[in-house]
C-alpha positions as CSV (number, residue, x, y, z in Angstrom):
1,M,0.0,0.0,0.0
2,T,1.5,3.4,-1.0
3,K,0.8,6.7,0.8
4,K,-1.0,9.4,-1.2
5,Y,1.1,12.6,-1.4
6,K,-0.4,15.6,0.3
7,P,0.6,19.0,-1.1
8,H,2.1,21.3,1.6
9,M,4.2,24.5,2.1
10,M,7.9,24.3,2.3
11,Y,10.1,27.1,3.7
12,C,13.5,28.1,2.3
13,K,16.4,29.6,4.2
14,D,16.1,32.8,2.3
15,G,12.6,33.4,3.8
16,S,10.7,32.4,0.7
17,E,7.7,30.0,0.8
18,K,6.9,27.5,-1.9
19,K,4.1,25.0,-2.2
20,A,5.2,21.5,-3.1
21,T,2.3,20.1,-5.1
22,T,4.0,16.9,-6.2
23,Y,6.4,14.5,-4.5
24,K,8.9,15.4,-7.3
25,E,8.7,19.1,-6.4
26,H,9.1,18.2,-2.7
27,L,12.3,16.4,-3.3
28,A,13.6,19.2,-5.5
29,L,12.9,21.8,-2.8
30,K,14.4,19.6,-0.1
31,K,17.6,19.3,-2.3
32,K,17.7,23.1,-2.4
33,G,17.6,23.3,1.4
34,C,14.0,24.0,2.0
35,G,12.2,22.4,4.9
36,H,8.8,22.1,6.7
37,K,9.4,24.6,9.5
38,K,9.4,28.4,9.0
39,P,12.8,29.8,9.8
40,K,12.9,32.0,12.8
41,G,13.8,35.7,12.2
42,G,14.7,36.4,8.6
43,N,12.4,38.5,6.4
44,S,9.4,38.6,8.7
45,P,6.8,41.3,7.8
46,M,6.5,42.1,11.6
47,K,10.1,43.2,11.7
48,S,9.5,45.9,9.0
49,D,6.3,47.1,10.6
50,P,6.9,50.8,11.7
51,Y,4.1,50.6,14.3
52,R,5.3,47.4,16.0
53,D,6.8,49.3,19.0
54,V,4.0,51.9,19.3
55,D,2.3,51.9,22.7
56,P,-1.5,51.9,22.1
57,S,-2.2,53.6,25.4
58,P,-4.1,56.9,25.1
59,V,-2.0,60.0,25.5
60,D,-3.2,63.5,26.5
61,P,-2.3,65.8,23.6
62,K,-1.8,68.8,25.9
63,T,0.7,67.2,28.4
64,G,2.0,64.3,26.3
65,K,1.4,61.9,29.3
66,K,-0.5,58.7,29.3
67,T,-4.0,59.0,30.5
68,S,-6.3,56.4,32.2
69,K,-9.3,57.7,30.3
70,S,-10.6,55.9,27.2
71,K,-11.3,57.7,24.0
72,Y,-14.9,58.0,25.2
73,G,-14.0,60.0,28.3
74,R,-14.7,57.3,30.9
75,K,-12.1,55.8,33.1
76,K,-11.0,52.2,32.4
77,D,-11.6,49.6,35.0
């Protein structure tokens, strides 16, 4: 009994993702160094996000300090 091939994503060291639709493609990608796990770090879209480190806390525009009020004027619990 032979196993039926299931198409899946493969991840290369350069950060690219490719879908192996056939077993032949899977072997070719494996030979190029691609694997089943996403590489950590690399070309992550989160690293290039300019708002990644922005604090979402409300700030009083007059003083520039954080405020405990929500945008509707009520205090948060």
